Backbone and ligand atoms as CSV (ligand in chain L), in Angstrom:
chain,resi,resn,atom,element,x,y,z
A,1,UNK,N,N,-3.652,6.150,35.681
A,1,UNK,CA,C,-4.545,5.969,34.506
A,1,UNK,C,C,-3.717,5.859,33.258
A,2,UNK,N,N,-4.195,5.201,32.304
A,2,UNK,CA,C,-3.392,4.881,31.009
A,2,UNK,C,C,-3.868,5.806,30.198
A,3,UNK,N,N,-2.856,6.165,29.362
A,3,UNK,CA,C,-2.985,7.314,28.247
A,3,UNK,C,C,-3.744,6.769,27.022
A,4,UNK,N,N,-4.757,7.177,26.570
A,4,UNK,CA,C,-5.330,6.531,25.467
A,4,UNK,C,C,-5.614,7.820,24.420
A,5,UNK,N,N,-5.371,7.292,23.250
A,5,UNK,CA,C,-5.753,7.959,22.017
A,5,UNK,C,C,-6.887,7.274,21.053
A,6,UNK,N,N,-7.784,8.247,20.649
A,6,UNK,CA,C,-8.917,7.587,19.784
A,6,UNK,C,C,-8.702,8.365,18.562
A,7,UNK,N,N,-8.287,7.341,17.476
A,7,UNK,CA,C,-8.208,7.634,15.949
A,7,UNK,C,C,-9.549,7.233,15.443
A,8,UNK,N,N,-9.931,7.944,14.525
A,8,UNK,CA,C,-11.196,7.503,13.775
A,8,UNK,C,C,-11.306,8.044,12.471
A,9,UNK,N,N,-12.141,7.512,11.680
A,9,UNK,CA,C,-12.438,8.054,10.239
A,9,UNK,C,C,-14.107,7.973,10.311
A,10,UNK,N,N,-14.674,8.938,9.840
A,10,UNK,CA,C,-16.341,8.958,9.608
A,10,UNK,C,C,-16.513,9.574,8.604
A,11,UNK,N,N,-17.323,9.092,7.641
A,11,UNK,CA,C,-18.026,9.752,6.553
A,11,UNK,C,C,-19.167,10.456,6.577
A,12,UNK,N,N,-20.185,9.913,7.516
A,12,UNK,CA,C,-21.558,10.538,7.791
A,12,UNK,C,C,-21.857,10.708,9.216
A,13,UNK,N,N,-20.702,10.632,10.034
A,13,UNK,CA,C,-21.099,11.060,11.440
A,13,UNK,C,C,-21.274,10.076,12.528
A,14,UNK,N,N,-21.694,8.851,12.248
A,14,UNK,CA,C,-22.012,7.748,13.081
A,14,UNK,C,C,-20.850,7.345,14.021
A,15,UNK,N,N,-19.642,7.038,13.268
A,15,UNK,CA,C,-18.426,6.814,13.934
A,15,UNK,C,C,-17.941,7.976,14.832
A,16,UNK,N,N,-18.009,9.063,14.296
A,16,UNK,CA,C,-17.740,10.110,15.152
A,16,UNK,C,C,-18.455,10.317,16.358
A,17,UNK,N,N,-19.675,10.270,16.318
A,17,UNK,CA,C,-20.409,10.397,17.249
A,17,UNK,C,C,-20.105,9.463,18.647
A,18,UNK,N,N,-19.864,8.130,18.215
A,18,UNK,CA,C,-19.304,7.207,19.257
A,18,UNK,C,C,-17.812,7.632,19.690
A,19,UNK,N,N,-17.010,7.881,18.736
A,19,UNK,CA,C,-15.736,8.207,19.090
A,19,UNK,C,C,-15.759,9.701,20.201
A,20,UNK,N,N,-16.526,10.389,19.691
A,20,UNK,CA,C,-16.628,11.638,20.767
A,20,UNK,C,C,-17.103,11.442,21.935
A,21,UNK,N,N,-18.106,10.521,21.996
A,21,UNK,CA,C,-18.549,10.242,23.354
A,21,UNK,C,C,-17.535,9.501,24.179
A,22,UNK,N,N,-17.084,8.434,23.669
A,22,UNK,CA,C,-15.959,7.732,24.360
A,22,UNK,C,C,-14.844,8.620,24.789
A,23,UNK,N,N,-14.498,9.399,23.954
A,23,UNK,CA,C,-13.326,10.512,24.446
A,23,UNK,C,C,-13.532,11.343,25.821
A,24,UNK,N,N,-14.765,11.651,25.574
A,24,UNK,CA,C,-15.334,12.578,26.835
A,24,UNK,C,C,-15.529,11.583,27.948
A,25,UNK,N,N,-15.914,10.300,27.897
A,25,UNK,CA,C,-16.029,9.506,28.945
A,25,UNK,C,C,-14.750,8.869,29.598
A,26,UNK,N,N,-13.926,8.605,28.748
A,26,UNK,CA,C,-12.866,8.028,29.286
A,26,UNK,C,C,-11.646,8.915,29.402
A,27,UNK,N,N,-11.837,10.094,29.030
A,27,UNK,CA,C,-10.766,11.261,28.912
A,27,UNK,C,C,-9.637,10.799,28.219
A,28,UNK,N,N,-9.889,10.571,26.897
A,28,UNK,CA,C,-9.022,10.301,25.895
A,28,UNK,C,C,-8.650,11.146,25.024
A,29,UNK,N,N,-7.660,11.508,24.405
A,29,UNK,CA,C,-7.376,12.537,23.486
A,29,UNK,C,C,-8.045,11.698,22.149
A,30,UNK,N,N,-8.458,12.705,21.236
A,30,UNK,CA,C,-9.144,12.185,19.925
A,30,UNK,C,C,-8.662,12.896,18.596
A,31,UNK,N,N,-8.734,12.414,17.549
A,31,UNK,CA,C,-8.472,13.065,16.317
A,31,UNK,C,C,-9.066,12.043,15.361
A,32,UNK,N,N,-9.570,12.902,14.184
A,32,UNK,CA,C,-10.091,12.292,13.149
A,32,UNK,C,C,-9.186,12.165,11.986
A,33,UNK,N,N,-8.889,10.893,11.417
A,33,UNK,CA,C,-8.088,10.522,10.320
A,33,UNK,C,C,-8.462,11.188,9.025
A,34,UNK,N,N,-7.758,12.141,8.796
A,34,UNK,CA,C,-8.495,12.762,7.251
A,34,UNK,C,C,-7.567,12.419,5.960
A,35,UNK,N,N,-8.177,11.733,4.960
A,35,UNK,CA,C,-7.624,11.630,3.702
A,35,UNK,C,C,-7.428,13.101,3.122
A,36,UNK,N,N,-6.282,13.333,2.314
A,36,UNK,CA,C,-6.154,14.505,1.682
A,36,UNK,C,C,-7.424,14.829,0.630
A,37,UNK,N,N,-7.721,13.547,-0.007
A,37,UNK,CA,C,-8.862,13.580,-1.020
A,37,UNK,C,C,-9.899,12.996,-0.297
A,38,UNK,N,N,-11.054,13.535,-0.035
A,38,UNK,CA,C,-12.314,12.728,0.543
A,38,UNK,C,C,-13.109,12.461,-0.468
A,39,UNK,N,N,-13.849,11.066,-0.177
A,39,UNK,CA,C,-14.985,10.920,-1.291
A,39,UNK,C,C,-15.802,11.914,-1.266
A,40,UNK,N,N,-16.319,12.146,-2.716
A,40,UNK,CA,C,-17.285,13.508,-2.817
A,40,UNK,C,C,-18.669,12.730,-3.029
A,41,UNK,N,N,-18.834,11.446,-3.328
A,41,UNK,CA,C,-20.079,11.084,-3.973
A,41,UNK,C,C,-21.100,11.039,-2.955
A,42,UNK,N,N,-22.413,11.055,-3.485
A,42,UNK,CA,C,-23.459,10.962,-2.452
A,42,UNK,C,C,-24.490,9.999,-3.057
A,43,UNK,N,N,-25.602,9.644,-2.018
A,43,UNK,CA,C,-26.593,8.799,-2.624
A,43,UNK,C,C,-26.013,7.477,-2.827
A,44,UNK,N,N,-26.617,6.707,-3.764
A,44,UNK,CA,C,-26.371,5.425,-4.132
A,44,UNK,C,C,-24.965,5.306,-4.864
A,45,UNK,N,N,-24.367,6.382,-5.528
A,45,UNK,CA,C,-23.027,6.518,-6.035
A,45,UNK,C,C,-21.986,6.257,-4.843
A,46,UNK,N,N,-22.148,6.774,-3.882
A,46,UNK,CA,C,-21.171,6.830,-2.493
A,46,UNK,C,C,-20.882,5.273,-2.077
A,47,UNK,N,N,-22.141,4.484,-2.424
A,47,UNK,CA,C,-21.774,2.850,-1.928
A,47,UNK,C,C,-21.013,2.433,-3.117
A,48,UNK,N,N,-21.180,2.726,-4.223
A,48,UNK,CA,C,-20.562,2.229,-5.498
A,48,UNK,C,C,-19.146,2.634,-5.456
A,49,UNK,N,N,-18.770,3.837,-5.390
A,49,UNK,CA,C,-17.503,4.119,-5.369
A,49,UNK,C,C,-16.695,3.886,-3.993
A,50,UNK,N,N,-17.480,4.145,-2.958
A,50,UNK,CA,C,-16.700,3.881,-1.716
A,50,UNK,C,C,-16.593,2.497,-1.152
A,51,UNK,N,N,-17.519,1.668,-1.929
A,51,UNK,CA,C,-17.311,0.347,-1.705
A,51,UNK,C,C,-16.154,-0.264,-2.778
A,52,UNK,N,N,-16.116,0.242,-3.918
A,52,UNK,CA,C,-14.973,-0.005,-4.836
A,52,UNK,C,C,-13.694,0.233,-4.146
A,53,UNK,N,N,-13.496,1.322,-3.421
A,53,UNK,CA,C,-12.265,1.826,-2.916
A,53,UNK,C,C,-11.752,0.897,-1.916
A,54,UNK,N,N,-12.903,0.615,-0.975
A,54,UNK,CA,C,-12.684,-0.377,0.140
A,54,UNK,C,C,-12.292,-1.927,-0.546
A,55,UNK,N,N,-12.843,-2.423,-1.486
A,55,UNK,CA,C,-12.551,-3.687,-1.950
A,55,UNK,C,C,-11.237,-3.832,-2.854
A,56,UNK,N,N,-10.956,-2.608,-3.379
A,56,UNK,CA,C,-9.676,-2.694,-4.318
A,56,UNK,C,C,-8.478,-2.193,-3.218
A,57,UNK,N,N,-8.707,-2.268,-1.985
A,57,UNK,CA,C,-7.671,-2.055,-0.827
A,57,UNK,C,C,-6.877,-0.521,-1.190
A,58,UNK,N,N,-7.835,0.343,-1.514
A,58,UNK,CA,C,-7.414,1.718,-1.852
A,58,UNK,C,C,-6.707,2.212,-0.567
A,59,UNK,N,N,-5.355,2.960,-0.674
A,59,UNK,CA,C,-4.989,3.527,0.480
A,59,UNK,C,C,-4.883,4.944,0.324
A,60,UNK,N,N,-5.733,5.956,0.641
A,60,UNK,CA,C,-5.653,7.223,0.380
A,60,UNK,C,C,-4.554,7.936,1.080
A,61,UNK,N,N,-3.849,8.890,0.549
A,61,UNK,CA,C,-2.837,9.694,1.306
A,61,UNK,C,C,-3.603,10.457,2.458
A,62,UNK,N,N,-2.869,10.500,3.768
A,62,UNK,CA,C,-3.658,10.974,4.742
A,62,UNK,C,C,-2.829,12.292,5.199
A,63,UNK,N,N,-3.619,13.190,5.742
A,63,UNK,CA,C,-3.120,14.379,6.366
A,63,UNK,C,C,-2.161,14.001,7.669
A,64,UNK,N,N,-0.986,14.673,7.878
A,64,UNK,CA,C,-0.410,14.209,9.214
A,64,UNK,C,C,-1.330,14.444,10.167
A,65,UNK,N,N,-0.930,13.539,11.287
A,65,UNK,CA,C,-1.979,13.487,12.733
A,65,UNK,C,C,-1.212,14.600,13.512
A,66,UNK,N,N,-2.048,15.123,14.453
A,66,UNK,CA,C,-1.644,16.106,15.306
A,66,UNK,C,C,-1.094,15.382,16.564
A,67,UNK,N,N,-1.700,14.300,17.120
A,67,UNK,CA,C,-1.124,13.661,18.002
A,67,UNK,C,C,-0.244,12.737,17.656
A,68,UNK,N,N,0.667,12.127,18.548
A,68,UNK,CA,C,1.784,11.077,18.144
A,68,UNK,C,C,1.262,9.957,18.838
A,69,UNK,N,N,0.877,9.074,18.107
A,69,UNK,CA,C,0.436,7.829,18.735
A,69,UNK,C,C,1.580,7.083,19.591
A,70,UNK,N,N,2.914,7.332,19.244
A,70,UNK,CA,C,3.805,6.915,20.361
A,70,UNK,C,C,3.681,7.577,21.774
A,71,UNK,N,N,3.165,8.541,21.958
A,71,UNK,CA,C,3.015,9.052,23.357
A,71,UNK,C,C,2.013,8.371,23.928
A,72,UNK,N,N,1.265,7.321,23.591
A,72,UNK,CA,C,-0.014,6.915,24.154
A,72,UNK,C,C,0.214,5.240,24.515
A,73,UNK,N,N,-0.537,4.718,25.564
A,73,UNK,CA,C,-0.354,3.398,25.992
A,73,UNK,C,C,-1.261,2.354,25.119
A,74,UNK,N,N,-2.347,2.958,24.821
A,74,UNK,CA,C,-3.389,2.042,23.975
A,74,UNK,C,C,-4.042,3.294,23.147
A,75,UNK,N,N,-4.445,2.430,21.687
A,75,UNK,CA,C,-4.938,3.345,20.673
A,75,UNK,C,C,-6.210,2.565,20.487
A,76,UNK,N,N,-7.308,3.452,20.623
A,76,UNK,CA,C,-8.694,2.998,20.107
A,76,UNK,C,C,-8.977,3.448,18.624
A,77,UNK,N,N,-9.326,2.631,17.929
A,77,UNK,CA,C,-9.454,2.968,16.206
A,77,UNK,C,C,-10.987,2.696,15.895
A,78,UNK,N,N,-11.468,3.612,15.420
A,78,UNK,CA,C,-12.975,3.589,15.082
A,78,UNK,C,C,-12.992,3.923,13.410
A,79,UNK,N,N,-13.963,2.837,12.969
A,79,UNK,CA,C,-14.162,3.005,11.510
A,79,UNK,C,C,-15.560,2.617,10.951
A,80,UNK,N,N,-16.071,3.260,9.950
A,80,UNK,CA,C,-17.172,2.624,9.547
A,80,UNK,C,C,-16.920,1.195,8.582
A,81,UNK,N,N,-17.801,0.549,8.382
A,81,UNK,CA,C,-17.729,-0.625,7.477
A,81,UNK,C,C,-18.123,-0.058,6.158
A,82,UNK,N,N,-17.357,-0.534,5.171
A,82,UNK,CA,C,-17.596,-0.098,3.786
A,82,UNK,C,C,-17.392,-1.629,2.810
A,83,UNK,N,N,-18.440,-2.033,2.329
A,83,UNK,CA,C,-18.366,-3.341,1.711
A,83,UNK,C,C,-17.480,-4.494,2.640
A,84,UNK,N,N,-18.133,-4.273,3.672
A,84,UNK,CA,C,-17.733,-5.555,4.686
A,84,UNK,C,C,-16.275,-5.293,5.122
A,85,UNK,N,N,-15.391,-4.049,4.763
A,85,UNK,CA,C,-14.178,-3.895,5.202
A,85,UNK,C,C,-14.028,-2.454,5.929
A,86,UNK,N,N,-12.844,-2.485,6.425
A,86,UNK,CA,C,-12.653,-1.229,7.121
A,86,UNK,C,C,-12.703,0.165,6.040
A,87,UNK,N,N,-12.807,1.098,6.424
A,87,UNK,CA,C,-12.971,2.331,5.556
A,87,UNK,C,C,-11.325,2.528,4.896
A,88,UNK,N,N,-11.321,3.163,3.768
A,88,UNK,CA,C,-9.959,3.197,3.160
A,88,UNK,C,C,-9.002,4.080,4.016
A,89,UNK,N,N,-9.460,5.129,4.538
A,89,UNK,CA,C,-8.429,5.861,5.427
A,89,UNK,C,C,-8.061,5.099,6.497
A,90,UNK,N,N,-8.766,4.454,7.250
A,90,UNK,CA,C,-8.220,3.636,8.354
A,90,UNK,C,C,-7.193,2.264,7.978
A,91,UNK,N,N,-7.849,1.812,6.677
A,91,UNK,CA,C,-6.674,0.810,6.212
A,91,UNK,C,C,-5.497,1.429,5.882
A,92,UNK,N,N,-5.548,2.507,5.264
A,92,UNK,CA,C,-4.234,3.308,4.949
A,92,UNK,C,C,-3.396,3.582,6.359
A,93,UNK,N,N,-4.199,3.986,7.442
A,93,UNK,CA,C,-3.342,4.232,8.454
A,93,UNK,C,C,-2.636,2.968,9.056
A,94,UNK,N,N,-3.409,1.771,9.132
A,94,UNK,CA,C,-3.103,0.783,9.576
A,94,UNK,C,C,-1.840,-0.048,8.823
A,95,UNK,N,N,-1.964,0.360,7.411
A,95,UNK,CA,C,-0.822,-0.406,6.364
A,95,UNK,C,C,0.477,0.423,6.458
A,96,UNK,N,N,0.303,1.666,7.143
A,96,UNK,CA,C,1.638,2.647,7.296
A,96,UNK,C,C,2.244,2.031,8.662
A,97,UNK,N,N,3.329,2.834,8.910
A,97,UNK,CA,C,4.020,2.576,10.321
A,97,UNK,C,C,3.661,3.556,11.348
A,98,UNK,N,N,2.483,4.253,11.181
A,98,UNK,CA,C,2.129,5.301,12.052
A,98,UNK,C,C,1.810,4.589,13.421
A,99,UNK,N,N,1.272,3.417,13.331
A,99,UNK,CA,C,0.814,2.814,14.612
A,99,UNK,C,C,1.463,1.582,14.705
A,100,UNK,N,N,2.427,1.424,15.799
A,100,UNK,CA,C,3.363,0.240,15.798
A,100,UNK,C,C,3.620,0.054,17.066
A,101,UNK,N,N,3.782,-1.309,17.560
A,101,UNK,CA,C,4.044,-1.870,18.738
A,101,UNK,C,C,3.205,-1.290,20.066
A,102,UNK,N,N,1.813,-1.088,19.538
A,102,UNK,CA,C,0.906,-0.500,20.537
A,102,UNK,C,C,-0.360,-1.467,20.733
A,103,UNK,N,N,-1.016,-0.994,21.941
A,103,UNK,CA,C,-2.082,-2.010,22.222
A,103,UNK,C,C,-3.406,-1.367,21.596
A,104,UNK,N,N,-4.078,-2.104,20.942
A,104,UNK,CA,C,-5.109,-1.522,20.007
A,104,UNK,C,C,-6.528,-1.953,20.324
A,105,UNK,N,N,-7.342,-1.137,20.579
A,105,UNK,CA,C,-8.953,-1.616,20.644
A,105,UNK,C,C,-9.557,-1.149,19.492
A,106,UNK,N,N,-10.290,-1.927,18.877
A,106,UNK,CA,C,-10.901,-1.424,17.144
A,106,UNK,C,C,-12.414,-1.514,17.465
A,107,UNK,N,N,-13.333,-0.519,17.021
A,107,UNK,CA,C,-14.631,-0.558,16.931
A,107,UNK,C,C,-14.971,0.012,15.696
A,108,UNK,N,N,-16.119,-0.679,15.174
A,108,UNK,CA,C,-16.657,-0.265,14.009
A,108,UNK,C,C,-18.098,-0.062,13.986
A,109,UNK,N,N,-18.424,0.894,13.206
A,109,UNK,CA,C,-20.062,1.166,13.051
A,109,UNK,C,C,-20.380,0.479,11.603
A,110,UNK,N,N,-21.817,0.003,11.555
A,110,UNK,CA,C,-22.137,-0.663,10.357
A,110,UNK,C,C,-23.723,-0.979,10.537
A,111,UNK,N,N,-24.297,-1.459,9.370
A,111,UNK,CA,C,-25.863,-1.687,9.103
A,111,UNK,C,C,-26.193,-2.836,9.223
A,112,UNK,N,N,-25.379,-4.084,9.381
A,112,UNK,CA,C,-25.904,-5.140,9.302
A,112,UNK,C,C,-24.879,-6.108,8.680
A,113,UNK,N,N,-24.084,-5.683,7.633
A,113,UNK,CA,C,-23.225,-6.446,6.802
A,113,UNK,C,C,-21.719,-6.572,7.061
A,114,UNK,N,N,-21.431,-7.300,8.068
A,114,UNK,CA,C,-19.878,-7.477,8.496
A,114,UNK,C,C,-19.135,-8.728,8.290
A,115,UNK,N,N,-19.609,-9.387,7.357
A,115,UNK,CA,C,-18.849,-10.746,7.076
A,115,UNK,C,C,-17.626,-10.555,6.797
A,116,UNK,N,N,-16.798,-11.157,7.332
A,116,UNK,CA,C,-15.222,-11.341,7.147
A,116,UNK,C,C,-14.349,-10.017,7.842
A,117,UNK,N,N,-15.226,-9.062,8.333
A,117,UNK,CA,C,-14.761,-7.886,8.791
A,117,UNK,C,C,-13.852,-8.110,9.883
A,118,UNK,N,N,-14.058,-9.052,10.854
A,118,UNK,CA,C,-12.965,-9.129,12.120
A,118,UNK,C,C,-11.754,-9.652,11.526
A,119,UNK,N,N,-11.980,-10.630,10.662
A,119,UNK,CA,C,-10.576,-11.173,10.239
A,119,UNK,C,C,-9.870,-10.198,9.413
A,120,UNK,N,N,-10.348,-9.424,8.737
A,120,UNK,CA,C,-9.599,-8.201,7.947
A,120,UNK,C,C,-9.063,-7.370,8.849
A,121,UNK,N,N,-9.671,-7.054,9.930
A,121,UNK,CA,C,-9.254,-6.050,11.037
A,121,UNK,C,C,-7.896,-6.839,11.886
A,122,UNK,N,N,-7.804,-7.948,11.991
A,122,UNK,CA,C,-6.928,-8.827,12.767
A,122,UNK,C,C,-5.691,-8.705,11.757
A,123,UNK,N,N,-5.881,-9.072,10.462
A,123,UNK,CA,C,-4.766,-9.004,9.481
A,123,UNK,C,C,-4.130,-7.659,9.353
A,124,UNK,N,N,-4.839,-6.575,9.631
A,124,UNK,CA,C,-4.449,-5.165,9.505
A,124,UNK,C,C,-3.781,-4.751,10.752
A,125,UNK,N,N,-4.102,-5.158,11.935
A,125,UNK,CA,C,-3.655,-4.643,13.111
A,125,UNK,C,C,-2.362,-5.481,13.592
A,126,UNK,N,N,-2.377,-6.748,13.659
A,126,UNK,CA,C,-1.352,-7.667,13.892
A,126,UNK,C,C,-0.507,-8.017,12.651
A,127,UNK,N,N,0.749,-8.459,12.931
A,127,UNK,CA,C,1.329,-8.418,14.108
A,127,UNK,C,C,2.197,-7.247,14.589
A,128,UNK,N,N,2.108,-6.053,13.798
A,128,UNK,CA,C,2.701,-5.041,14.102
A,128,UNK,C,C,2.262,-4.364,15.648
A,129,UNK,N,N,0.936,-4.806,15.907
A,129,UNK,CA,C,0.370,-4.351,17.141
A,129,UNK,C,C,-0.313,-5.420,17.879
A,130,UNK,N,N,-0.587,-5.057,19.078
A,130,UNK,CA,C,-1.402,-6.203,19.628
A,130,UNK,C,C,-2.847,-5.688,19.810
A,131,UNK,N,N,-3.577,-6.557,19.217
A,131,UNK,CA,C,-4.967,-6.361,19.341
A,131,UNK,C,C,-5.896,-6.696,20.423
A,132,UNK,N,N,-6.309,-5.674,21.061
A,132,UNK,CA,C,-6.846,-6.172,22.521
A,132,UNK,C,C,-8.310,-6.800,22.140
A,133,UNK,N,N,-9.155,-6.085,21.295
A,133,UNK,CA,C,-10.493,-6.596,21.101
A,133,UNK,C,C,-11.095,-5.735,20.100
A,134,UNK,N,N,-12.190,-6.385,19.555
A,134,UNK,CA,C,-13.042,-5.692,18.401
A,134,UNK,C,C,-14.311,-5.575,19.028
A,135,UNK,N,N,-14.979,-4.349,18.735
A,135,UNK,CA,C,-16.070,-4.074,19.254
A,135,UNK,C,C,-17.076,-3.358,18.090
A,136,UNK,N,N,-18.305,-4.336,17.552
A,136,UNK,CA,C,-18.837,-3.732,16.676
A,136,UNK,C,C,-20.094,-2.814,17.217
A,137,UNK,N,N,-20.455,-1.851,16.423
A,137,UNK,CA,C,-21.672,-1.104,16.933
A,137,UNK,C,C,-22.662,-0.981,15.571
A,138,UNK,N,N,-23.887,-1.676,16.045
A,138,UNK,CA,C,-24.780,-2.054,15.019
A,138,UNK,C,C,-25.678,-0.704,14.747
A,139,UNK,N,N,-26.142,-0.073,13.821
A,139,UNK,CA,C,-27.108,0.880,13.465
A,139,UNK,C,C,-27.057,2.033,14.558
A,140,UNK,N,N,-25.957,2.667,14.677
A,140,UNK,CA,C,-25.579,3.816,15.671
A,140,UNK,C,C,-26.775,4.842,15.586
A,141,UNK,N,N,-27.282,4.932,14.293
A,141,UNK,CA,C,-28.191,5.888,13.788
A,141,UNK,C,C,-29.510,5.849,14.584
A,142,UNK,N,N,-29.923,4.607,14.804
A,142,UNK,CA,C,-31.217,4.073,15.354
A,142,UNK,C,C,-31.198,3.659,16.813
A,143,UNK,N,N,-30.004,3.300,17.170
A,143,UNK,CA,C,-29.727,2.497,18.341
A,143,UNK,C,C,-28.700,3.153,19.395
A,144,UNK,N,N,-28.558,4.522,19.130
A,144,UNK,CA,C,-27.301,5.308,19.818
A,144,UNK,C,C,-27.267,4.965,21.436
A,145,UNK,N,N,-28.522,5.083,22.051
A,145,UNK,CA,C,-28.370,5.141,23.582
A,145,UNK,C,C,-27.706,3.825,23.900
A,146,UNK,N,N,-28.433,2.713,23.301
A,146,UNK,CA,C,-27.989,1.251,23.659
A,146,UNK,C,C,-26.389,1.045,23.140
A,147,UNK,N,N,-26.115,1.413,22.118
A,147,UNK,CA,C,-24.707,1.278,21.618
A,147,UNK,C,C,-23.747,2.116,22.452
A,148,UNK,N,N,-24.081,3.296,22.784
A,148,UNK,CA,C,-23.080,4.012,23.556
A,148,UNK,C,C,-22.872,3.424,24.877
A,149,UNK,N,N,-23.710,2.760,25.553
A,149,UNK,CA,C,-23.669,2.077,26.909
A,149,UNK,C,C,-22.577,0.933,26.768
A,150,UNK,N,N,-23.065,0.279,25.659
A,150,UNK,CA,C,-22.119,-0.958,25.326
A,150,UNK,C,C,-20.574,-0.671,25.169
A,151,UNK,N,N,-20.605,0.148,24.343
A,151,UNK,CA,C,-19.195,0.469,23.936
A,151,UNK,C,C,-18.318,1.227,24.939
A,152,UNK,N,N,-19.094,1.927,25.890
A,152,UNK,CA,C,-18.192,2.678,26.890
A,152,UNK,C,C,-17.863,1.589,27.875
A,153,UNK,N,N,-18.616,0.492,28.147
A,153,UNK,CA,C,-18.167,-0.661,28.846
A,153,UNK,C,C,-16.965,-1.178,28.270
A,154,UNK,N,N,-17.114,-1.499,27.055
A,154,UNK,CA,C,-15.883,-2.005,26.254
A,154,UNK,C,C,-14.598,-1.312,26.452
A,155,UNK,N,N,-14.669,0.065,26.365
A,155,UNK,CA,C,-13.523,0.913,26.428
A,155,UNK,C,C,-13.043,0.942,27.742
A,156,UNK,N,N,-13.846,0.863,28.807
A,156,UNK,CA,C,-13.234,0.916,30.082
A,156,UNK,C,C,-12.616,-0.173,30.316
A,157,UNK,N,N,-13.093,-1.270,30.037
A,157,UNK,CA,C,-12.635,-2.825,30.151
A,157,UNK,C,C,-11.138,-2.867,29.561
A,158,UNK,N,N,-11.038,-2.389,28.275
A,158,UNK,CA,C,-9.718,-2.564,27.658
A,158,UNK,C,C,-8.725,-1.583,28.042
A,159,UNK,N,N,-9.258,-0.518,28.636
A,159,UNK,CA,C,-8.052,0.518,28.977
A,159,UNK,C,C,-7.842,0.550,30.475
A,160,UNK,N,N,-8.366,-0.452,31.400
A,160,UNK,CA,C,-8.232,-0.159,32.727
A,160,UNK,C,C,-6.692,-0.748,33.176
A,161,UNK,N,N,-6.333,-0.320,34.216
A,161,UNK,CA,C,-4.946,-0.811,34.599
A,161,UNK,C,C,-5.063,-2.129,35.071
A,162,UNK,N,N,-4.261,-3.058,34.717
A,162,UNK,CA,C,-4.174,-4.188,35.353
A,162,UNK,C,C,-3.553,-4.289,36.924
A,163,UNK,N,N,-4.135,-4.847,37.916
A,163,UNK,CA,C,-3.667,-4.880,39.124
A,163,UNK,C,C,-2.161,-5.391,39.256
A,164,UNK,N,N,-1.248,-4.976,39.886
A,164,UNK,CA,C,0.111,-5.615,39.773
A,164,UNK,C,C,-0.166,-6.978,40.865
A,165,UNK,N,N,0.641,-8.074,40.651
A,165,UNK,CA,C,0.377,-9.138,41.320
A,165,UNK,C,C,1.456,-9.247,42.468
A,166,UNK,N,N,2.469,-8.266,42.542
A,166,UNK,CA,C,3.374,-8.043,43.412
A,166,UNK,C,C,2.715,-7.694,44.956
L,1,FMN,C1,C,-19.415,3.208,0.952
L,1,FMN,C2,C,-20.108,2.575,1.858
L,1,FMN,C3,C,-20.152,1.157,2.020
L,1,FMN,C4,C,-20.878,0.601,3.201
L,1,FMN,N1,N,-20.795,-0.720,3.228
L,1,FMN,C5,C,-21.344,-1.217,4.391
L,1,FMN,C6,C,-21.486,-2.709,4.373
L,1,FMN,O1,O,-20.861,-3.497,3.729
L,1,FMN,N2,N,-22.027,-3.335,5.591
L,1,FMN,C7,C,-22.719,-2.387,6.322
L,1,FMN,O2,O,-23.322,-2.995,7.344
L,1,FMN,N3,N,-22.860,-1.076,6.414
L,1,FMN,C8,C,-22.149,-0.568,5.321
L,1,FMN,N4,N,-22.212,0.731,5.125
L,1,FMN,C9,C,-22.870,1.567,6.100
L,1,FMN,C10,C,-21.931,2.308,7.294
L,1,FMN,O3,O,-21.084,1.267,7.514
L,1,FMN,C11,C,-22.692,2.830,8.280
L,1,FMN,O4,O,-23.777,3.641,7.958
L,1,FMN,C12,C,-21.699,3.306,9.465
L,1,FMN,O5,O,-22.256,3.692,10.628
L,1,FMN,C13,C,-21.439,4.692,8.863
L,1,FMN,O6,O,-20.392,5.380,9.601
L,1,FMN,P1,P,-20.106,6.978,9.622
L,1,FMN,O7,O,-21.375,7.670,9.754
L,1,FMN,O8,O,-19.190,7.293,10.638
L,1,FMN,O9,O,-19.201,7.221,8.044
L,1,FMN,C14,C,-21.631,1.378,4.071
L,1,FMN,C15,C,-21.648,2.756,4.015
L,1,FMN,C16,C,-20.834,3.498,3.103
L,1,FMN,C17,C,-20.852,4.879,2.825
């Protein structure tokens, strides 16, 4: 069995719900990536401020991780989409050297606007790491049962042992 760590950021709980479900089903360790200063805004203002932070490539300082990514074969990273980009906390994580020379599966939760998101993820994950694949989860809030089945299949696929050819 491969050793898998799930690292995620979640502002409103959708990404966390998916990350927790996966960790239980594939028996992976899990940890939330926590910025030292969390976005405080609510309502419409959260979109304005959060969107601005994402567009301006803000890299918030993060609290240290409890788990060491170097101890794992594969890292699954989960992020909500902010202004068609990955959330600043995950951007910060990927722009640091915390995850290096790893196999990475990336999933994101969003509400419908993900133009250019995949290209941005590829740019952030590679070439420091090998990006296995990207899995989008649309409208987790309304479609949880369907989304969780799909993502579990994806996670099992990317973390399964390859059979030796010898
Ligand atoms: C600041 C901000 C910006 C967002 N921008 C987008 C966007 O560009 N496209 C989109 O589809 N959803 C966008 N959303 C919706 C979130 O991606 C979606 O609700 C996600 O599931 C939230 O994950 P969370 O509950 O783990 O925080 C945005 C949400 C926030 C708070």
